[in-house]
C-alpha positions in Angstrom: 33.0 -53.9 -39.4 32.1 -54.5 -43.0 30.0 -57.5 -41.9 27.7 -55.2 -40.0 27.5 -52.3 -42.4 23.9 -53.3 -43.0 23.1 -52.6 -39.4 24.1 -48.9 -39.9 21.8 -48.4 -42.8 18.0 -48.0 -43.4 16.6 -51.2 -44.7 14.2 -51.7 -47.5 11.7 -54.3 -46.2 10.2 -57.0 -48.4 7.6 -55.4 -50.8 4.2 -57.1 -50.4 4.1 -58.0 -54.2 7.4 -59.9 -54.0 7.3 -63.6 -53.1 9.8 -65.1 -50.8 12.9 -66.4 -52.7 15.3 -69.0 -51.6 18.8 -67.7 -52.2 21.8 -70.1 -52.1 24.0 -69.3 -49.0 27.0 -67.2 -50.1 28.9 -67.5 -46.9 29.3 -70.1 -44.1 30.3 -68.0 -41.1 28.6 -65.1 -39.5 29.2 -63.7 -36.0 26.3 -61.7 -34.6 27.0 -58.1 -33.6 27.5 -57.4 -29.9 25.9 -54.1 -29.0 27.3 -52.6 -25.8 25.2 -50.3 -23.6 25.9 -46.6 -24.0 25.3 -44.3 -21.0 24.7 -41.3 -23.2 21.8 -43.0 -25.1 18.6 -41.0 -25.3 15.4 -42.4 -23.8 12.2 -42.9 -25.8 8.8 -43.8 -24.5 8.0 -47.4 -25.3 11.6 -48.3 -26.2 14.3 -50.3 -24.4 17.4 -48.8 -25.8 20.2 -51.5 -26.0 23.2 -49.7 -27.5 24.7 -47.5 -30.1 25.4 -49.0 -33.5 26.9 -46.2 -35.4 26.5 -42.7 -36.8 26.4 -40.9 -40.2 25.8 -37.5 -41.7 22.1 -37.4 -40.7 22.0 -39.0 -37.3 23.0 -41.7 -34.8 21.6 -45.3 -35.0 20.8 -47.4 -31.9 19.6 -50.9 -31.4 16.4 -51.2 -29.3 13.4 -53.3 -28.3 10.0 -52.0 -29.3 6.7 -53.9 -29.1 8.6 -57.2 -28.6 10.9 -56.9 -31.5 14.4 -55.8 -32.1 14.6 -52.6 -34.1 17.1 -49.9 -35.3 16.3 -46.4 -34.1 17.8 -43.4 -35.9 18.0 -40.1 -34.0 18.6 -37.0 -36.1 17.5 -33.5 -37.0 17.5 -31.1 -39.9 15.9 -30.8 -43.3 17.7 -33.7 -44.8 16.9 -36.1 -42.0 13.2 -35.1 -42.2 13.2 -35.5 -46.0 14.7 -39.0 -45.7 12.2 -40.0 -43.1 9.3 -38.7 -45.3 10.6 -40.7 -48.3 11.0 -43.9 -46.3 7.6 -43.5 -44.8 6.2 -43.2 -48.3 7.9 -46.5 -49.1 6.3 -48.2 -46.1 9.7 -48.7 -44.4 9.1 -46.9 -41.1 7.9 -49.0 -38.2 7.5 -46.0 -35.9 8.4 -42.4 -35.8 8.2 -39.3 -33.7 9.9 -35.9 -33.2 13.6 -36.4 -34.1 13.5 -40.2 -34.5 12.5 -43.1 -36.8 12.5 -46.8 -36.2 13.2 -49.5 -38.8 13.6 -53.3 -39.0 16.8 -54.6 -37.5 18.7 -57.0 -39.8 22.0 -58.7 -39.9 23.8 -59.6 -43.1 26.7 -58.8 -45.4 27.0 -56.2 -48.0 27.2 -57.3 -51.6 30.4 -55.3 -51.9 32.0 -57.4 -49.2 30.8 -60.7 -50.7 32.2 -59.8 -54.1 35.7 -59.5 -52.7 35.7 -63.3 -52.6 34.4 -64.1 -56.1 31.7 -63.2 -58.7 28.4 -64.9 -58.3 27.3 -68.1 -60.0 24.2 -68.1 -62.2 22.0 -69.7 -59.6 23.1 -67.2 -57.0 22.7 -64.2 -59.3 19.2 -64.8 -60.7 17.2 -64.8 -57.4 19.1 -61.8 -56.0 18.6 -59.8 -59.3 14.9 -60.6 -59.2 14.5 -59.3 -55.7 16.5 -56.1 -56.4 14.6 -55.4 -59.5 11.3 -55.8 -57.6 12.5 -53.5 -54.8 13.7 -50.8 -57.1 10.5 -51.0 -59.1 8.5 -50.7 -55.8 10.3 -47.4 -55.2 9.9 -46.1 -58.7 6.2 -46.8 -58.7 6.0 -44.4 -55.7 8.0 -41.8 -57.7 11.1 -42.3 -55.5 14.6 -42.4 -57.1 17.3 -44.0 -54.9 20.2 -42.1 -56.6 23.0 -44.1 -54.9 22.6 -47.7 -56.0 25.9 -49.6 -55.5 27.1 -52.9 -54.0 27.9 -51.2 -50.7 24.2 -50.3 -50.5 22.9 -53.8 -51.1 22.8 -56.3 -48.2 22.2 -60.0 -48.4 20.6 -61.0 -45.2 20.8 -64.1 -43.1 17.3 -65.2 -44.2 18.5 -65.2 -47.8 17.2 -61.8 -49.1 18.8 -59.0 -51.0 18.0 -55.7 -49.5 18.4 -52.3 -51.1 19.4 -49.9 -48.4 20.5 -46.4 -47.6 18.0 -43.9 -49.0 19.9 -41.0 -47.7 20.3 -39.4 -51.2 16.9 -40.5 -52.5 14.3 -38.0 -53.7 10.9 -37.8 -55.2 10.6 -37.4 -59.0 10.7 -33.8 -59.9 12.1 -32.7 -56.6 15.2 -30.6 -57.4 15.7 -29.0 -54.0 18.7 -31.1 -53.2 20.1 -31.7 -56.7 22.2 -28.5 -57.1 22.5 -27.6 -53.4 25.8 -29.2 -52.5 24.4 -32.7 -52.1 26.1 -35.7 -53.7 24.2 -37.4 -56.4 25.8 -40.8 -56.1 29.0 -42.7 -56.5 31.2 -42.2 -59.6 31.6 -45.9 -60.4 27.9 -46.3 -60.7 26.8 -42.9 -62.2 24.9 -42.8 -65.5 26.2 -40.5 -68.3 23.3 -38.1 -68.0 24.0 -37.7 -64.2 27.6 -36.8 -65.0 26.9 -34.5 -67.9 23.6 -32.8 -67.0 22.9 -33.6 -63.3 19.8 -35.5 -64.4 19.0 -38.2 -61.9 15.8 -40.3 -62.3 14.4 -43.8 -62.6 16.6 -44.5 -65.7 19.8 -43.4 -64.0 18.8 -45.7 -61.2 18.4 -48.5 -63.8 21.9 -47.7 -65.1 23.4 -48.0 -61.7 21.7 -51.3 -61.1 23.1 -52.5 -64.4 26.6 -51.7 -63.2 25.8 -53.7 -60.0 24.6 -56.7 -62.1 27.7 -56.5 -64.3 29.8 -56.5 -61.1 27.9 -59.4 -59.6 28.7 -61.6 -62.6 32.2 -60.4 -63.5 33.6 -59.5 -60.1 34.5 -56.0 -61.4 32.6 -52.9 -62.4 32.5 -52.3 -66.2 34.8 -49.2 -65.8 37.8 -48.7 -63.6 40.1 -45.7 -63.3 42.5 -44.0 -60.8 40.6 -40.7 -60.6 36.8 -39.8 -60.6 37.1 -37.6 -63.7 38.7 -40.3 -65.8 36.1 -42.8 -64.6 33.3 -40.4 -65.5 34.6 -40.0 -69.0 34.6 -43.8 -69.4 30.9 -43.9 -68.4 30.1 -41.1 -71.0 32.2 -42.4 -73.9 33.8 -45.8 -73.5 31.9 -48.9 -74.6 31.2 -51.5 -71.9 33.6 -54.3 -71.5 32.2 -57.5 -73.0 30.6 -59.5 -70.1 30.2 -62.5 -72.4 34.0 -62.5 -73.1 34.6 -62.5 -69.3 32.0 -65.2 -68.5 31.2 -67.2 -71.6 28.8 -69.4 -69.7 26.5 -66.6 -68.8 23.3 -66.7 -70.9 23.4 -64.3 -73.9 19.9 -63.0 -72.9 21.3 -61.9 -69.5 24.2 -60.2 -71.2 22.0 -58.4 -73.7 19.7 -57.1 -70.9 22.6 -55.8 -68.8 24.1 -54.1 -71.8 20.8 -52.4 -72.5 20.6 -51.2 -68.9 24.0 -49.7 -69.5 23.1 -47.8 -72.6 24.7 -44.4 -72.9 21.4 -42.8 -74.0 18.7 -43.3 -71.3 16.0 -43.6 -73.9 17.7 -46.8 -75.1 17.3 -48.4 -71.7 14.2 -50.3 -70.6 11.1 -48.2 -70.1 10.0 -50.4 -67.2 12.0 -52.6 -64.9 9.3 -55.2 -65.3 10.7 -55.9 -68.8 13.9 -57.2 -67.3 14.0 -60.9 -66.3 16.9 -63.1 -65.4 15.5 -66.6 -65.5 17.7 -69.3 -63.9 20.0 -70.9 -66.4 
């Protein structure tokens, strides 16, 4: 099922400002998902519903044909579903929507989390993926949207060689505190910035920190901090210096290491003020 986790998530489509990048293939085998018809599927005007893909906290996802293309349709209800739909529409991710449903691109790929169980990435694999992820996150931040749950499980490398930042279920607009202290999770402990853990502050710079954790993991094969319990892990993010990436991978360019270490600064003011300042040129 891990191969198809991407199909259960909402997909960040290619931002107009980002050119197509050729990413070296990171796997050699892929079996397309078979979607079986579901008698209990809802009907929607203009849609040929093909089957149920999966479900989560905010709805059920189906595969369908719409206007000649295969799409993912999410059926849901409630304030959180509506908020997520509004945010994704603001990011130009919604193909179609109506009362209680939204439609998105259908993609197939593997999560970065799954891929890293095999090995860390080589430099020529890392650089183009990092460029795409930085561009996509910057696209969201320019629209005042914080993802709040960036992690390898929420990044998909697709069959057409693209990295996709997915699952905006915890995302919020800058300054929107309605869901911060109302029982909603603010991310995953292994990727949480110190200010999120200490003060509940989640913004563009905490997103940057989480992406820095992802970059560290892409190159080393492991997140910078590991612990048996969430509390211990959180204290490491707050107090412990980051493990030396250069010591783990001496062949990685020092410029890359310096940038990732800055993204992982304990003080958010020490991080980059703009993701456009970060660049991983191919070694």
